[in-house]
C-alpha positions as CSV (number, residue, x, y, z in Angstrom):
1,M,-88.2,-95.6,-197.0
2,A,-87.5,-91.9,-196.6
3,F,-84.1,-90.5,-197.4
4,S,-84.5,-87.3,-195.4
5,G,-82.0,-86.6,-192.6
6,G,-78.4,-87.7,-192.4
7,D,-75.2,-86.2,-191.2
8,Y,-73.4,-83.5,-193.2
9,P,-70.9,-85.8,-195.0
10,E,-73.7,-88.3,-195.9
11,V,-76.0,-85.6,-197.3
12,G,-73.0,-84.2,-199.2
13,R,-72.3,-87.5,-200.9
14,W,-75.9,-87.9,-201.8
15,L,-76.0,-84.4,-203.2
16,A,-72.8,-85.0,-205.3
17,N,-74.2,-88.2,-206.7
18,F,-77.6,-86.5,-207.5
19,V,-76.0,-83.5,-209.2
20,A,-73.6,-85.7,-211.2
21,S,-76.4,-88.0,-212.3
22,H,-78.6,-85.2,-213.6
23,A,-75.8,-83.2,-215.2
24,K,-74.6,-86.2,-217.1
25,R,-78.0,-86.6,-218.7
26,E,-77.2,-83.4,-220.6
27,H,-73.6,-84.3,-221.4
28,P,-71.7,-87.4,-220.3
29,R,-68.4,-85.5,-219.7
30,I,-69.8,-82.9,-217.3
31,E,-68.3,-83.1,-213.8
32,A,-70.2,-82.2,-210.7
33,V,-68.4,-80.0,-208.1
34,V,-69.9,-79.9,-204.6
35,D,-67.9,-77.7,-202.3
36,A,-68.4,-78.7,-198.7
37,E,-65.3,-77.3,-197.0
38,G,-64.0,-74.2,-195.4
39,E,-66.7,-71.7,-194.4
40,R,-69.4,-74.0,-195.8
41,E,-68.5,-77.0,-193.7
42,G,-71.5,-78.2,-191.7
43,R,-73.7,-75.3,-193.0
44,S,-74.1,-75.5,-196.8
45,Y,-72.9,-76.9,-200.1
46,G,-71.7,-74.9,-203.1
47,I,-72.7,-76.6,-206.4
48,G,-71.0,-76.1,-209.8
49,L,-70.4,-78.0,-213.0
50,R,-67.3,-78.3,-215.2
51,L,-66.8,-79.4,-218.8
52,G,-63.2,-79.2,-220.0
53,A,-62.0,-75.7,-219.2
54,R,-65.5,-74.3,-218.8
55,A,-67.5,-74.0,-215.6
56,V,-70.9,-72.8,-214.4
57,P,-71.1,-70.8,-212.5
58,A,-68.0,-69.0,-213.8
59,P,-65.0,-68.9,-211.5
60,D,-65.7,-65.3,-210.6
61,D,-69.4,-65.9,-209.8
62,P,-70.7,-67.3,-206.6
63,P,-71.7,-71.0,-206.7
64,F,-75.2,-72.3,-206.6
65,E,-75.6,-72.8,-202.9
66,L,-77.9,-75.0,-200.8
67,S,-78.1,-75.1,-197.1
68,Y,-77.4,-78.3,-195.3
69,P,-80.7,-78.3,-193.4
70,E,-82.6,-77.7,-196.7
71,V,-81.0,-80.7,-198.5
72,S,-81.1,-82.9,-195.4
73,Q,-84.8,-82.3,-194.8
74,H,-86.0,-82.3,-198.4
75,R,-83.9,-84.9,-200.2
76,G,-86.6,-87.5,-199.6
77,R,-89.3,-85.4,-201.3
78,L,-90.0,-86.0,-204.9
79,A,-91.2,-82.5,-205.8
80,W,-88.1,-80.9,-204.2
81,C,-85.8,-83.4,-206.0
82,A,-87.6,-82.8,-209.3
83,D,-87.1,-79.0,-208.9
84,L,-83.4,-79.4,-208.1
85,A,-82.9,-81.8,-211.0
86,G,-84.4,-79.2,-213.3
87,R,-82.1,-76.5,-212.0
88,V,-79.0,-78.8,-212.4
89,R,-80.0,-79.9,-215.9
90,A,-80.5,-76.2,-216.9
91,L,-77.0,-75.4,-215.7
92,A,-75.7,-78.4,-217.5
93,R,-77.4,-77.5,-220.8
94,R,-76.0,-74.0,-220.6
95,L,-72.5,-75.5,-220.1
96,A,-72.9,-78.1,-222.9
97,E,-74.2,-75.5,-225.3
98,A,-71.2,-73.3,-224.6
99,E,-68.9,-76.2,-225.2
100,R,-70.6,-77.1,-228.6
101,G,-70.4,-73.4,-229.6
102,V,-66.6,-73.4,-229.0
103,R,-66.1,-76.6,-231.1
104,T,-68.3,-75.6,-234.0
105,S,-66.7,-72.1,-234.3
106,A,-63.1,-73.3,-234.5
């Protein structure tokens, strides 16, 4: 069964679960943030991660953005999902390392 396609809210829910699942493999307290409102609604998703007071990308930086058509068309493709998982996990590792650095330097 292919998981490609779907309406904007359904694809957004899938993306939020996917991002959370892969981010939590790096640190169980990381929260996934998928912004699908405002100017993005129906067009794209902004992805970020939070751990305590820290966030990636930083609040002043633009979020990691994916277009709705890209996610909808490719979410059923293993290679695309593996690439996205790697990108999410890299962001999560960066966030977890920053958090560990704060705790060990105090």
